[in-house]
C-alpha positions in Angstrom: 11.8 -15.1 -24.9 12.4 -14.7 -28.8 12.0 -10.9 -30.1 12.5 -9.3 -33.4 14.1 -5.9 -34.0 12.4 -3.0 -35.4 13.8 -1.3 -38.5 15.8 1.9 -38.1 14.0 4.9 -39.9 13.9 8.3 -39.6 11.7 10.0 -36.4 12.1 6.4 -34.5 13.5 7.1 -31.3 16.4 4.2 -31.8 16.1 1.0 -32.7 13.4 -0.7 -30.7 12.8 -5.0 -29.8 9.4 -6.1 -29.5 8.4 -9.9 -27.9 7.2 -11.4 -31.4 4.3 -14.0 -28.8 2.8 -11.1 -27.7 -0.9 -10.3 -29.7 -1.2 -7.1 -31.7 -4.2 -5.1 -31.5 -4.3 -2.7 -34.6 -6.0 0.3 -34.3 -6.7 2.7 -37.6 -7.3 6.0 -37.3 -8.5 7.7 -40.4 -9.0 11.3 -41.4 -13.2 11.6 -41.8 -14.0 12.0 -45.8 -15.7 15.2 -44.6 -12.3 16.9 -43.9 -10.1 15.1 -46.5 -11.1 17.6 -49.2 -8.1 19.2 -51.0 -7.5 23.0 -49.5 -5.8 24.1 -53.2 -8.4 22.7 -55.6 -11.6 20.7 -53.6 -10.9 17.4 -54.9 -10.8 14.7 -52.2 -7.8 13.4 -51.0 -6.8 9.5 -51.5 -4.7 7.3 -48.8 -1.4 7.1 -50.1 0.4 5.7 -47.0 0.4 5.2 -43.2 2.8 5.7 -40.4 2.8 3.1 -37.3 3.9 3.5 -34.1 3.6 0.5 -31.6 3.5 0.8 -27.8 3.3 -1.9 -25.4 -0.2 -1.8 -23.3 -0.6 -3.7 -20.1 -4.2 -4.3 -18.8 -4.2 -5.0 -15.0 -5.8 -8.5 -13.6 -9.4 -8.5 -14.4 -11.3 -9.7 -11.3 -14.5 -11.6 -11.5 -17.4 -13.6 -9.9 -18.3 -16.8 -11.5 -21.8 -17.9 -11.4 -22.0 -21.8 -12.8 -25.7 -22.5 -13.3 -26.4 -26.2 -13.3 -29.9 -27.1 -14.5 -31.9 -29.7 -13.5 -34.7 -31.7 -16.1 -37.5 -34.1 -15.5 -39.9 -36.1 -18.0 -43.1 -34.6 -17.6 -44.7 -37.4 -19.2 -43.3 -39.5 -16.4 -45.2 -36.9 -13.8 -48.4 -36.4 -15.2 -48.9 -40.5 -16.1 -47.8 -40.9 -12.2 -44.4 -42.6 -13.2 -41.9 -42.4 -11.2 -40.2 -39.0 -12.5 -36.3 -39.2 -13.4 -34.4 -36.8 -12.7 -31.5 -35.6 -15.0 -28.9 -32.9 -13.3 -26.2 -31.2 -15.2 -22.7 -32.8 -14.4 -20.6 -30.9 -11.9 -17.2 -30.1 -11.9 -16.1 -31.0 -8.2 -15.3 -27.5 -6.9 -11.5 -26.6 -6.0 -12.5 -26.5 -2.0 -15.7 -27.4 -0.9 -17.2 -24.7 0.5 -15.5 -21.8 -0.8 -15.7 -19.4 -3.4 -11.5 -20.0 -4.4 -10.9 -20.7 -8.4 -8.1 -22.3 -9.3 -7.2 -19.3 -11.0 -7.0 -17.5 -8.0 -5.2 -19.6 -5.9 -2.6 -20.1 -8.7 -2.0 -16.3 -8.9 -1.9 -16.3 -5.0 0.9 -19.0 -5.2 2.9 -17.7 -8.3 2.8 -14.4 -6.2 4.2 -15.8 -3.2 6.3 -18.6 -4.1 7.8 -17.3 -8.1 7.3 -13.2 -7.2 8.1 -13.5 -3.4 5.3 -11.6 -2.7 4.1 -12.5 0.9 0.3 -12.5 1.8 0.4 -9.3 3.6 1.3 -7.9 0.2 -0.9 -9.6 -1.6 -3.8 -8.6 0.6 -2.8 -4.6 0.0 -3.0 -5.2 -3.8 -6.1 -7.0 -3.7 -7.7 -4.8 -1.5 -6.2 -1.4 -4.0 -8.3 -3.6 -6.6 -11.6 -3.6 -4.7 -11.8 -6.8 -3.7 -11.4 -7.5 0.2 -9.6 -10.6 0.4 -7.7 -11.4 3.9 -4.2 -12.9 4.2 -6.0 -15.3 6.3 -8.5 -16.6 3.7 -5.6 -16.6 1.0 -3.6 -18.7 3.3 -6.0 -21.1 4.0 -6.7 -21.4 0.4 -3.2 -22.2 -0.3 -2.8 -24.6 2.1 -5.9 -26.9 1.5 -4.9 -26.9 -1.9 -1.6 -28.2 -1.0 -2.7 -30.7 1.0 -5.5 -31.9 -1.3 -4.6 -31.3 -5.1 -0.7 -31.2 -4.8 0.3 -33.5 -2.6 -0.6 -36.6 -4.0 1.6 -35.2 -6.9 4.1 -34.8 -4.5 4.2 -38.2 -2.7 4.5 -39.9 -6.3 7.3 -37.3 -7.4 8.8 -38.7 -4.0 8.4 -42.3 -4.8 10.1 -41.4 -8.3 12.9 -39.9 -6.5 14.0 -42.8 -4.6 14.1 -44.7 -7.6 17.1 -42.6 -8.7 20.9 -43.8 -8.4 22.3 -39.9 -8.3 20.8 -37.5 -5.9 21.1 -34.0 -3.8 20.3 -32.6 -0.6 20.7 -29.5 1.2 19.5 -28.2 4.1 18.3 -24.3 5.5 16.8 -22.4 8.2 13.1 -21.8 8.6 11.7 -19.7 11.9 8.4 -21.2 12.3 6.1 -19.3 15.0 3.6 -21.4 16.2 5.0 -24.4 17.4 3.1 -27.1 19.5 4.2 -26.8 23.5 6.9 -24.6 21.8 8.1 -20.9 21.8 8.7 -19.9 18.3 12.1 -21.1 17.2 14.2 -20.0 14.2 15.9 -23.1 13.9 13.5 -25.2 12.2 14.4 -26.3 9.1 13.6 -26.5 5.4 15.2 -29.9 3.5 15.6 -30.3 0.1 16.5 -33.4 -2.3 16.7 -33.3 -6.3 17.8 -35.5 -8.8 21.4 -35.5 -10.3 22.3 -33.7 -13.6 21.9 -37.2 -15.3 18.1 -37.3 -14.8 15.9 -36.6 -17.9 13.2 -35.3 -15.8 14.6 -33.6 -12.8 13.0 -33.6 -9.6 13.2 -31.4 -6.6 11.5 -31.7 -3.0 11.6 -29.3 -0.2 10.7 -31.4 3.5 10.1 -29.4 6.2 11.1 -30.7 9.7 11.6 -28.8 12.9 15.3 -30.1 13.5 18.6 -31.0 11.5 18.5 -34.4 12.6 20.3 -37.1 10.6 17.2 -38.8 11.2 15.1 -36.8 8.6 16.7 -37.5 6.1 17.2 -40.7 7.0 13.3 -41.5 6.5 13.0 -39.2 3.6 15.3 -41.1 1.7 14.0 -44.7 2.6 14.1 -47.0 0.4 16.8 -45.3 -1.7 20.1 -46.9 -2.8 22.8 -45.0 -4.4 24.9 -41.6 -4.4 24.0 -38.5 -2.1 25.5 -35.3 -3.0 25.6 -33.2 0.4 28.2 -30.3 1.9 30.0 -30.9 4.9 27.3 -31.7 7.0 28.6 -34.8 9.7 24.9 -35.8 9.5 24.5 -37.1 6.0 27.2 -39.4 7.3 25.8 -41.2 9.5 23.3 -42.4 7.1 22.7 -45.9 6.3 26.0 -47.7 3.9 23.7 -48.1 1.4 23.6 -44.4 0.3 27.1 -43.6 -0.3 27.8 -39.7 0.4 29.7 -37.6 -2.3 31.5 -34.7 -0.5 31.5 -31.4 -2.6 34.8 -29.7 -4.0 32.8 -26.3 -4.6 33.0 -26.1 -0.5 36.2 -26.8 -0.1 37.3 -24.4 -3.0 35.8 -22.0 -1.1 37.3 -22.2 2.2 40.8 -22.0 0.4 39.4 -18.7 -1.4 38.5 -17.3 1.9 41.7 -18.1 3.1 43.5 -16.1 0.8 40.9 -13.2 1.0 42.0 -13.3 4.7 45.4 -12.2 3.6 46.3 -8.6 3.2 46.3 -8.0 -0.5 49.6 -7.5 -0.4 50.8 -10.9 0.7 47.7 -13.1 -1.8 50.2 -13.2 -4.2 51.8 -16.8 -4.0 50.5 -17.1 -0.8 50.3 -21.3 0.6 46.2 -21.0 0.4 46.7 -19.8 -3.5 48.1 -23.2 -3.7 44.9 -25.0 -2.5 43.0 -22.9 -4.3 44.8 -23.4 -7.5 44.5 -27.7 -7.2 40.7 -26.8 -7.0 41.0 -24.6 -10.1 42.5 -27.1 -11.8 40.3 -30.0 -11.1 37.0 -27.9 -12.0 38.2 -27.2 -15.3 38.8 -30.7 -16.1 35.4 -31.2 -15.3 34.6 -28.1 -17.7 36.1 -29.8 -20.4 34.3 -33.6 -19.6 30.8 -32.0 -19.3 29.6 -33.4 -22.9 31.1 -36.5 -22.4 29.1 -39.8 -22.0 29.2 -40.8 -18.1 31.5 -43.9 -19.2 33.9 -41.8 -20.8 33.7 -39.1 -17.7 34.4 -41.9 -15.2 38.0 -42.9 -17.9 38.6 -39.3 -17.7 38.2 -38.3 -14.1 41.0 -41.4 -13.4 43.3 -40.3 -15.7 43.0 -36.7 -15.0 41.3 -35.6 -12.1 42.5 -38.3 -9.5 46.7 -37.6 -10.0 45.7 -33.6 -9.2 43.7 -34.7 -6.0 46.3 -37.2 -5.0 48.7 -34.4 -5.5 46.5 -32.3 -3.3 46.4 -34.3 -0.1 50.2 -35.1 -0.5 50.4 -30.9 -0.3 47.9 -30.8 2.3 49.9 -33.2 4.6 53.5 -31.6 4.5 51.7 -27.9 4.7 52.1 -26.5 8.2 49.2 -24.0 9.2 47.8 -23.2 12.4 44.9 -25.1 13.2 42.5 -21.9 13.8 43.5 -19.9 10.9 41.3 -19.7 7.5 44.0 -22.0 6.0 44.3 -24.3 8.9 40.4 -24.8 8.8 40.7 -25.2 5.0 43.0 -27.9 5.6 41.6 -29.9 8.5 38.1 -29.2 6.4 40.2 -31.3 3.0 41.6 -34.2 5.1 38.2 -35.0 7.4 36.2 -34.9 4.0 38.8 -36.8 2.0 36.5 -40.3 1.9 33.7 -38.3 1.0 35.4 -35.8 -1.7 36.9 -38.8 -3.4 33.9 -40.6 -4.4 33.2 -38.3 -7.1 35.8 -41.3 -9.2 33.3 -43.5 -8.5 30.8 -43.0 -11.4 30.8 -40.8 -14.6 27.3 -39.4 -13.2 28.4 -37.8 -10.1 29.7 -34.3 -9.8 32.5 -32.5 -8.5 30.3 -30.0 -6.2 26.9 -30.0 -4.9 26.0 -26.8 -6.9 22.5 -28.3 -8.1 20.9 -29.0 -4.5 22.2 -24.9 -3.7 21.1 -23.5 -6.8 17.6 -25.2 -6.0 17.3 -24.4 -2.6 18.4 -20.5 -3.4 14.5 -19.7 -4.5 13.3 -20.8 -0.9 16.1 -18.5 0.6 14.8 -15.5 -1.6 11.7 -16.1 -1.0 11.9 -16.2 3.1 14.2 -12.7 3.0 10.4 -11.0 2.5 8.3 -14.0 4.0 10.3 -13.9 7.2 8.4 -17.4 8.9 6.3 -19.7 8.8 3.2 -18.9 11.1 2.7 -22.8 11.7 4.0 -26.4 10.7 1.2 -27.1 8.6 1.9 -23.6 6.9 5.7 -24.9 6.6 5.0 -27.7 5.1 2.3 -26.9 2.8 5.2 -24.5 1.6 7.4 -27.2 0.9 5.2 -29.1 -1.1 3.9 -26.0 -3.4 
């Protein structure tokens, strides 16, 4: 947000910055003319200057009922002559929800509070009630889910079709507890999947999808019609996707495992340890990637083959000759490296690909943060409605 710096002057409590896009209301304070006579000679005093004090004023949200009155018209001449009387009605905008007093503004506010500000509906209910509006969380939930299905779902479906036309995608998933599953007890291991465009997209598309499990068939169904590269973590379900989807591994996950192996050792043993060698290889790759970030994909592809591939080959050779207990943190990191190697090196296939799946992880983070507050979804319909919103 752009700001301007207020000049420092005597009497001002330090230099302050004020957002420049906020409207300014000027309130002038004058001494009444009857009180401006000079105490020495009685002459009327004149203005010689002003002193300005700025304060930030916040007005709480205002709630009101809007009544739209639509008038109906008839031809009185036709009525008097016995002719069939034409009727004219003022055009109506379609209601947001048929038979409901919900407005776009109210539902948008509720959605933003829940999905952007992470305020669960029960907290919003308390806020509405304090403002004198007896609006229940059940009513708000019905509004939100109805609008998601009727107004947002068509946009979601359109974006889904656009997503499948891309050649580079990212995917990730996280758990979600759903309470009311038909014929089942509440489960904590339902899933919210995420799919998004790659860094090469001019207009990013990020979509969530709710599913009751983590089976690979879910990703296969969502990605039906897609051909290209899919960035993912090491979850084996992605590796069972059709051959037209080439899964690209995540070097950030590998680096994290070497970092965990280093930190698993006592402080005095970390310097010069074997795990640190593996971590340094990964760090070199990410440093190279940072230098290539502004290059066009074609040039990045060439530079990776020249600079990154030798480092990757050296890392694999180092892993092959390094002995580590299989159940140790280092042993697990080396196992991950060897198991994921066919997918990790696919980043070399195209300059549009990325070294990590961080785009997807950053995109799913808002949901993870919100989940800490709302904890669960009540029904599958609610979970999918949340995904659409």
